C-alpha positions in Angstrom: 75.8 172.6 51.8 79.3 171.1 51.9 79.2 170.1 55.6 76.2 168.0 54.9 78.0 166.2 52.1 80.9 165.5 54.5 78.5 164.5 57.2 76.7 162.0 54.9 80.0 160.6 53.8 81.3 160.1 57.3 78.0 158.5 58.4 78.9 155.4 56.5 81.8 154.9 58.9 79.7 155.9 62.0 81.8 159.0 62.4 79.3 161.8 61.4 78.4 162.5 65.1 82.1 163.2 65.8 82.2 166.3 63.6 83.0 169.4 65.6 81.1 172.6 64.6 83.1 175.4 66.0 82.0 178.8 67.2 85.1 180.3 65.6 86.4 180.1 62.1 88.7 177.2 61.2 89.2 178.4 57.6 93.0 178.6 57.9 95.6 176.6 59.7 96.3 179.2 62.4 92.5 179.8 63.0 91.8 176.1 63.2 94.7 175.5 65.6 93.4 178.3 67.8 89.8 177.1 67.7 90.8 173.5 68.4 93.5 174.3 71.0 96.1 172.2 69.2 99.5 172.7 67.5 99.1 174.1 63.9 101.0 171.1 62.6 98.1 168.8 63.7 95.7 170.5 61.4 95.3 168.3 58.3 94.9 170.9 55.6 93.5 169.8 52.3 95.1 171.4 49.2 93.4 171.2 45.8 95.2 170.9 42.5 94.4 170.2 38.9 96.1 167.0 37.5 95.6 166.7 33.8 91.8 166.5 33.6 90.7 166.0 37.2 91.1 167.5 40.6 93.5 166.0 43.1 93.5 166.7 46.9 96.6 166.4 49.0 96.0 166.3 52.7 99.1 167.5 54.6 100.1 168.6 58.0 99.5 172.2 58.9 103.2 173.1 59.0 104.0 171.5 55.6 104.3 173.2 52.3 104.1 171.6 48.9 107.5 171.2 47.3 107.1 172.0 43.6 110.0 169.7 42.7 108.7 166.7 44.6 105.2 167.3 43.3 106.4 167.3 39.7 108.5 164.2 40.3 105.4 162.4 41.7 102.7 163.6 39.4 104.7 164.5 36.3 103.3 168.0 36.0 103.6 171.4 37.6 101.6 171.9 40.8 98.6 174.1 39.8 96.3 174.9 42.6 92.6 175.3 41.9 91.0 178.7 42.2 88.4 179.1 44.9 85.7 178.8 42.2 87.2 175.7 40.7 87.5 174.1 44.1 83.9 174.6 44.9 82.8 173.4 41.4 85.1 170.5 40.8 85.8 169.2 44.3 82.4 170.1 45.9 83.8 172.0 48.9 84.6 175.7 49.2 88.1 177.0 50.1 88.3 177.2 53.9 86.3 174.0 54.2 87.9 171.7 51.6 88.2 168.2 53.0 88.6 164.7 51.6 85.1 163.6 52.7 82.1 163.6 50.3 84.0 165.0 47.4 82.7 165.0 43.8 83.2 162.0 41.6 86.6 162.1 39.8 88.4 163.8 42.7 91.4 161.8 43.8 92.7 162.1 47.4 96.3 161.6 48.5 97.8 161.8 52.0 101.2 163.4 52.6 103.9 161.7 54.7 104.0 164.9 56.9 100.9 163.5 58.7 102.4 160.2 59.8 104.2 161.6 62.7 100.9 162.2 64.6 98.5 159.8 66.3 95.6 162.1 65.5 95.0 165.0 63.2 92.1 167.5 62.5 90.9 167.8 58.9 88.0 170.1 58.0 84.5 168.8 57.3 83.3 170.9 54.5 82.7 174.3 56.1 84.9 177.1 57.5 84.1 176.2 61.1 84.2 172.4 61.2 86.7 169.7 61.9 86.9 166.1 63.1 89.7 164.4 65.1 90.8 161.3 63.4 93.6 158.7 63.9 95.8 158.3 60.8 94.3 154.8 60.0 90.8 156.5 60.2 91.9 159.3 57.9 93.2 156.7 55.4 89.9 154.8 55.5 87.5 157.7 55.7 89.2 159.7 52.9 89.2 156.8 50.5 92.7 157.9 49.6 94.6 156.7 46.6 97.7 156.3 48.8 100.5 158.2 50.5 102.8 160.7 48.8 105.9 162.6 49.9 105.4 166.0 48.2 105.8 168.5 51.1 108.7 170.2 52.8 109.5 172.4 55.9 107.9 170.0 58.4 110.8 167.7 59.1 
């Protein structure tokens, strides 16, 4: 189960007990914001793309959208989102619970600049009814990110 992979990953940081398992669905930004009683922008959504021969995750603020031009400028290819089947197989988490914790080997994680305006954000934890509140430095460390990118729009 995906939440168990995320839990095991977060345990190495002593953060596994901080996972919130919600009574309501958090599979979309609006649902997560409602379940967590926070602004949609503070939901750290994880978007999955195929980059050449491996999956790439971009964690972005809930009110941000990927800008195709910026994405292509940064990654030198067109933004091609994974299908739900590809996400589950290649990343190790199903759509609705995709997160940067406990992903399959070969999956690269990037954090979008849209997140930096917040002290804390809420990424999912591998299921459609889970989340964890993290500071931005914690998100950087716990996600084992490859760095920051600026590939989103509509949040500024």
